[in-house]
C-alpha positions in Angstrom: 0.0 -0.1 0.0 1.4 3.3 -1.1 1.0 6.5 0.6 -1.2 9.1 -1.2 -1.2 12.8 -0.7 -4.9 12.9 0.1 -4.5 10.4 2.9 -1.6 12.2 4.2 -3.4 15.6 4.2 -6.5 13.8 5.8 -4.3 12.4 8.6 -2.6 15.5 9.2 -5.9 17.6 9.4 -7.6 15.1 11.7 -4.5 15.2 14.2 -4.4 19.0 14.0 -8.1 19.0 15.3 -7.3 16.6 18.1 -4.5 18.7 19.2 -6.5 21.7 19.0 -9.1 20.1 21.3 -6.2 19.5 23.6 -5.0 23.0 23.8 -8.5 24.3 24.3 -8.9 21.8 27.2 -5.4 22.9 28.5 -6.8 26.4 29.0 -9.9 24.9 30.7 -8.0 22.9 33.2 -7.1 24.9 36.4 -7.1 22.2 39.1 -6.1 18.6 39.5 -9.8 17.8 39.8 -10.2 19.3 36.4 -7.3 17.2 35.0 -8.4 13.8 36.5 -12.3 13.9 36.3 -13.1 17.3 34.4 -14.7 18.8 37.5 -17.4 16.2 37.3 -19.1 18.3 34.5 -19.5 16.0 31.6 -22.8 15.9 29.9 -24.8 12.7 29.1 -23.7 12.7 25.3 -20.1 13.3 25.8 -20.1 10.7 28.6 -21.8 8.1 26.5 -19.5 8.3 23.6 -16.5 8.8 25.7 -17.4 5.5 27.5 -17.9 3.7 24.3 -14.8 5.0 22.3 -12.4 4.5 25.4 -13.8 1.1 25.8 -13.6 -0.4 22.3 -10.2 0.8 21.3 -8.3 -0.5 18.4 -9.6 -4.0 18.7 -13.0 -2.8 17.4 -11.4 -1.9 13.9 -8.3 -4.2 14.0 -8.7 -7.2 16.3 -12.5 -8.0 16.0 -12.8 -7.7 12.3 -9.4 -9.6 11.8 -10.8 -12.4 14.1 -14.1 -12.6 12.1 -12.1 -12.5 8.9 -10.3 -15.8 10.1 -12.9 -17.5 12.0 -16.3 -16.2 10.8 -19.4 -15.0 12.9 -18.4 -17.6 15.7 -16.3 -14.7 17.0 -19.6 -12.7 17.6 -19.9 -14.3 21.0 -17.4 -11.7 22.3 -19.9 -9.1 21.3 -22.8 -10.7 22.9 -20.8 -11.0 26.1 -19.6 -7.4 25.9 -23.0 -6.0 25.3 -24.6 -7.6 28.1 -21.8 -6.9 30.5 -21.8 -3.2 29.5 -25.6 -2.9 29.9 -25.3 -4.3 33.4 -22.6 -2.0 34.2 -24.6 1.0 33.2 -27.7 -0.3 34.8 -26.2 -1.3 38.4 -22.9 0.5 38.7 -22.9 3.8 37.1 -25.3 5.8 39.4 -24.1 4.0 42.6 -20.6 4.8 41.7 -21.3 8.4 40.9 -23.0 9.1 44.2 -20.6 7.1 46.4 -17.5 8.7 45.0 -18.8 12.2 45.6 -20.2 11.1 49.0 -16.8 9.8 50.0 -15.3 13.4 50.2 -15.1 13.6 46.3 -13.0 10.7 45.7 -11.1 11.2 42.2 -9.8 7.6 41.6 -10.7 4.0 42.4 -7.9 3.6 44.8 -8.9 6.9 46.5 -12.6 5.7 46.6 -11.6 2.4 48.1 -9.5 4.0 50.7 -12.3 6.4 51.7 -15.0 3.9 51.4 -13.2 1.5 54.0 -11.4 4.2 56.0 -8.1 2.6 55.2 -5.8 4.6 57.4 -2.7 2.9 56.7 -3.1 3.2 52.9 -2.5 -0.6 52.2 -5.7 -0.9 50.0 -4.8 2.2 47.9 -1.3 1.0 47.5 -2.3 -2.7 46.3 -5.1 -1.2 44.0 -2.7 1.4 42.6 0.0 -0.9 41.8 -2.4 -3.3 40.3 -3.8 -0.5 38.0 -0.3 0.6 36.8 0.9 -3.0 35.9 -2.3 -4.0 33.9 -2.6 -0.5 32.3 0.9 -0.6 30.9 -0.1 -3.8 29.1 -3.5 -2.2 27.9 -1.7 0.9 26.7 1.0 -1.4 24.9 -2.0 -2.9 23.0 -2.9 0.7 21.7 0.5 1.4 20.7 0.8 -2.0 18.8 -2.4 -0.9 17.0 -0.9 2.6 16.2 2.3 1.1 15.0 0.4 -1.4 12.7 -1.7 1.6 11.2 1.3 3.8 10.4 3.3 0.8 9.2 0.6 -0.2 6.6 -0.5 3.0 5.5 2.7 5.0 5.3 5.1 2.1 4.6 7.2 2.8 7.8 9.4 0.6 9.6 7.5 -1.1 12.6 9.7 0.5 15.3 9.6 4.0 13.6 5.8 3.7 13.2 5.4 2.8 16.8 7.5 5.9 18.0 5.5 8.3 15.8 2.2 6.9 16.6 2.9 6.7 20.3 4.0 10.3 20.3 0.9 11.5 18.6 -1.3 9.7 21.1 0.5 10.9 24.2 0.7 14.5 23.1 -2.9 15.8 23.8 -3.4 13.5 26.8 -0.2 15.3 28.2 -1.6 18.6 27.5 -5.3 18.6 28.2 -6.2 16.0 30.6 -9.8 14.7 31.2 -11.5 17.6 29.1 -9.2 16.7 26.1 -9.8 13.1 26.5 -13.5 13.1 26.8 -14.1 15.7 24.0 -11.7 13.9 21.6 -13.4 10.7 22.6 -16.6 12.1 21.6 -15.5 13.1 18.1 -13.7 9.9 17.7 -16.7 7.9 18.7 -18.6 9.5 16.0 -16.0 8.8 13.4 -15.6 5.3 14.4 -19.4 4.6 14.1 -19.6 6.1 10.7 -16.4 4.1 9.4 -18.0 0.9 10.7 -21.2 1.6 8.8 -19.7 2.8 5.4 -17.1 0.3 4.8 -19.0 -2.9 5.0 -21.9 -1.4 3.3 -19.6 -0.2 0.4 -18.0 -3.7 0.0 -21.3 -5.7 0.2 -22.9 -3.3 -2.5 -20.3 -4.4 -5.2 -21.5 -7.1 -7.4 -18.4 -9.3 -7.2 -18.9 -9.3 -3.5 -22.6 -10.4 -3.6 -21.6 -13.1 -6.1 -18.9 -14.3 -3.6 -21.6 -15.0 -1.0 -22.7 -18.1 -2.7 -19.4 -19.7 -2.6 -18.7 -18.5 1.1 -17.9 -21.5 3.4 -21.3 -21.8 5.5 -19.3 -22.3 8.6 -18.1 -18.6 8.3 -21.9 -17.5 8.7 -22.7 -19.8 11.6 -22.4 -18.9 15.3 -21.5 -22.4 16.0 -18.9 -24.7 14.1 -17.1 -27.8 14.6 -14.4 -25.8 16.5 -17.0 -24.5 19.0 -16.2 -25.8 22.5 -18.1 -25.3 25.8 -14.8 -23.7 27.1 -14.4 -21.4 24.0 -17.9 -20.3 24.2 -17.9 -19.5 27.9 -14.7 -17.7 27.5 -16.0 -15.5 24.9 -19.1 -14.6 26.8 -16.7 -14.1 30.0 -15.5 -10.9 28.4 -18.6 -9.2 29.7 -17.3 -9.5 33.4 -14.5 -7.2 32.6 -16.7 -4.0 32.6 -17.3 -3.9 36.2 -13.5 -3.5 36.8 -12.3 -1.2 34.0 -10.9 2.0 35.7 -11.0 4.1 32.3 -14.7 3.2 32.1 -15.6 3.7 35.6 -14.0 7.1 35.7 -16.6 8.4 33.2 -19.4 7.3 35.5 -17.6 9.3 38.3 -17.3 12.4 36.1 -20.8 12.6 34.6 -22.5 15.9 35.6 -25.4 14.5 37.5 -26.7 11.1 38.4 -29.9 12.0 36.9 -28.2 12.1 33.3 -27.1 8.5 33.6 -30.3 6.9 32.1 -30.0 9.0 28.8 -26.4 8.3 28.8 -26.8 4.7 29.0 -29.4 4.7 26.1 -26.9 6.5 23.8 -24.0 4.4 24.8 -25.6 1.1 24.3 -27.0 2.2 20.9 -23.6 3.3 19.7 -22.2 -0.1 21.1 -24.7 -2.3 19.2 -24.2 -0.5 15.9 -20.4 -0.4 16.2 -20.2 -4.1 17.0 -22.4 -5.1 14.2 -20.3 -3.0 11.8 -17.1 -4.6 13.0 -18.6 -8.1 12.4 -19.9 -7.1 8.9 -16.3 -5.6 8.2 -14.6 -8.9 9.0 -17.0 -10.8 6.8 -16.6 -8.2 3.9 -12.8 -9.0 4.1 -13.4 -12.6 3.7 -15.3 -12.2 0.5 -13.1 -9.4 -0.9 -9.7 -11.1 -0.3 -10.3 -14.4 -1.4 -7.8 -14.5 -4.2 -5.0 -12.8 -2.2 -5.4 -13.5 1.6 -4.1 -10.9 3.9 -0.8 -11.6 5.8 -2.0 -9.9 8.8 -5.7 -10.2 9.3 -5.8 -7.4 11.9 -5.3 -5.0 8.7 -8.4 -6.1 7.1 -10.2 -2.6 7.7 -7.3 -0.8 6.5 -7.1 -2.6 3.1 -11.0 -2.5 2.8 -11.0 1.3 3.3 -8.2 1.8 0.9 -9.7 -0.4 -1.8 -13.4 0.7 -1.8 -13.1 4.6 -1.6 -11.1 7.5 -3.2 -8.1 8.5 -1.2 -9.9 11.4 0.4 -12.7 9.3 2.0 -10.4 6.3 2.5 -8.1 8.6 4.4 -10.9 9.8 6.7 -11.8 6.2 7.3 -8.4 5.0 8.1 -8.1 7.9 10.5 -11.0 6.2 12.3 -8.6 3.4 13.2 -6.3 6.1 14.8 -9.4 7.4 16.7 -10.3 4.1 18.1 -6.6 3.6 19.3 -6.3 7.2 20.7 -9.6 7.2 22.4 -8.4 4.2 24.6 -5.0 4.7 25.1 -5.5 8.3 26.2 -8.0 7.2 28.8 -5.5 4.6 30.1 -2.6 7.1 30.3 -4.9 9.5 32.1 -5.9 6.8 34.7 -2.3 6.0 35.3 -1.4 9.7 35.6 -4.1 10.1 38.2 -2.9 7.1 40.1 0.6 8.3 40.2 -0.6 11.8 41.2 -3.3 10.9 43.9 -2.4 7.7 45.2 1.3 7.6 45.2 2.9 11.2 45.0 0.3 13.0 47.1 -0.4 10.0 49.4 3.3 9.1 50.2 5.5 11.7 49.1 3.9 15.3 49.2 0.7 15.4 51.1 0.9 19.2 51.0 1.4 19.3 47.2 -0.9 21.9 45.5 -2.9 21.4 42.2 -0.2 23.1 39.8 2.5 20.7 41.3 0.1 17.6 41.1 -0.8 18.4 37.4 2.8 18.5 36.5 3.5 15.3 38.2 0.5 13.7 36.4 1.9 14.8 33.1 5.3 13.3 33.9 3.5 10.1 34.8 1.8 9.9 31.3 5.2 10.1 29.7 6.7 7.4 31.9 3.9 5.0 31.5 3.9 5.6 27.7 7.7 4.9 27.5 7.3 1.5 29.4 4.2 0.5 27.4 6.2 1.4 24.1 9.1 -0.9 25.0 6.6 -3.8 25.6 5.1 -3.1 22.2 8.5 -3.2 20.4 7.8 -6.8 19.4 6.4 -6.6 15.9 4.7 -10.0 16.4 2.6 -8.6 19.3 -1.2 -9.1 18.8 -3.7 -6.1 19.6 -6.4 -8.6 20.8 -3.9 -10.7 22.8 -2.4 -7.7 24.8 -6.1 -6.4 25.3 -7.6 -9.7 26.5 -4.7 -10.0 29.2 -5.2 -6.6 30.6 -9.0 -6.8 30.5 -8.8 -10.0 32.4 -6.5 -8.5 35.0 -8.8 -5.5 35.8 -12.2 -7.5 35.5 -10.9 -10.2 37.9 -9.0 -7.9 40.4 -11.5 -4.7 40.6 -14.9 -6.1 39.2 -15.7 -8.0 42.4 -14.4 -5.0 44.6 -16.5 -2.6 42.8 -19.6 -4.6 43.1 -19.3 -5.6 46.7 -18.2 -2.2 47.6 -21.4 -0.8 46.2 -23.9 -3.4 47.2 -22.7 -5.3 50.3 -22.6 -3.2 53.5 -20.6 -6.1 55.4 -17.7 -6.0 52.9 -14.4 -5.1 54.8 -11.1 -3.4 54.1 -9.2 -6.6 54.5 -11.8 -8.3 52.2 -11.2 -5.8 49.5 -7.3 -6.3 49.8 -7.8 -10.1 49.4 -10.1 -9.6 46.4 -7.6 -7.6 44.5 -4.6 -9.7 45.2 -6.5 -13.0 44.5 -8.0 -11.8 41.3 -4.7 -10.4 39.8 -2.6 -13.3 40.9 -5.2 -15.7 39.5 -5.0 -14.1 36.0 -1.3 -13.9 35.9 -0.8 -17.7 36.9 -3.7 -18.8 34.8 -2.4 -17.2 31.7 0.8 -19.3 32.0 -0.9 -22.5 32.0 -2.6 -24.3 29.1 -4.6 -27.3 28.2 -8.0 -28.6 29.4 -9.7 -26.4 31.9 -6.7 -23.8 31.7 -7.8 -23.0 28.3 -10.7 -21.2 29.9 -10.4 -17.3 29.7 -8.5 -16.2 32.8 -11.1 -13.5 33.8 -13.7 -16.2 34.9 -11.6 -18.2 37.5 -10.0 -14.8 38.6 -13.4 -13.2 39.0 -14.9 -16.3 40.9 -11.9 -16.9 43.4 -11.5 -13.2 44.0 -15.2 -12.9 44.9 -14.9 -15.9 47.3 -11.8 -14.6 48.8 -13.5 -11.2 49.6 -16.4 -12.8 51.1 -14.6 -15.3 53.4 -12.1 -12.6 54.6 -14.9 -10.0 55.2 -16.9 -12.8 57.1 -13.8 -13.4 59.5 -12.9 -9.7 59.6 -16.1 -7.6 59.7 -16.2 -3.8 59.0 -16.6 -1.2 61.8 -19.8 0.0 63.0 -18.8 3.5 61.6 -18.3 2.0 58.0 -21.6 0.3 58.3 -23.3 3.5 59.3 -21.5 5.4 56.3 -22.9 2.8 53.9 -26.6 3.3 55.3 -26.1 6.9 54.8 -24.9 6.4 51.2 -27.9 4.3 50.3 -30.1 7.1 51.5 -28.8 9.4 49.0 -29.7 7.0 46.1 
């Protein structure tokens, strides 16, 4: 694929728009509260698309279409699990988390919320949760950088390492400058662009006569949700992706930042509508690639959207559609870097090093934290054989197992204790790491499910043995009265 001037101009214009939003947000960011949560002033529309865009990432336009291109609609079970999990997250978690985090002395991060929810005076819970976030988000951010490198490598013909450096620098730039305002508003525009791209590309390909003719010769198993390769473990593993939503800090932070709890119902409807259409578009894109590239199969399945956009449209429209991939990547990695920044700022620097630090100093530390995490993630992404979907699945499982049970029990179970929360996080994270190293039989099950189950059991047992104080029980009663 050779670089064409219209594609280059489209890319540069798009990136200039994103940086412009970043600079605008920089002027609107006056405090660490603004930088981390946008002053809790996000509207329902911006919140909804920001949740969707930061959730789906590059796997929506690279990983999922590539999986369908290879394996057919059997990969759609991931989508079913994700839609159900996302809906439950909006329905049961969003409002309670928004109310409880403000109730607990305006907690700005998940570790900060956990500390205040359980009155953790010695900071052990905050430390354990903060370390877990930084570890798994480094892998998650790495997946975005791999996606950016693949994009720049294929579109501009760059060496993988150079493509990685350029793509990562662009992604980091406006997160560094603008904080939560920049991330949320760029996510809004990126979510719109992603949706348009996922509708236009498959429609354009399927409307071509040669593609329609190819449907008759398509292997029927590609159109089936079940095949000879479908196993109970495989099916359960795909559906289990939905459990991950309850523990994703970059998604939960959007619930914390929405302007009012009363806006959540409208925001949920917008977000779920966007998600359903986007996932259908991604599945259709993968099938379109299977039909279009029969004669010359792609070397890298995760580039199917890039090749389809380039083949089906003139360079100006193709450039805009390919920019949607960068949108998907940027919209997730900026959220991840911002969460890491907030953890470094609030949960390490302010907690342990400089409790008296003022907002300007904390914002500077947060921006430096963005750079540090980006560099580490970039080093992990240096392997050109890295898979976007593989890195995402590992980080998704880590957060889902370590934080999902903690968030749910913190919001719904008054007798959940500090020690129970610590046990939950440790057991969930360790189970994911260990399970990932094993293979064969039951160990082929996606690690999020055993991690989630064992973490929940650990939290319940420890909380039964070490009950919370009467003060914490009274605080929970007061919180429920505010719902």
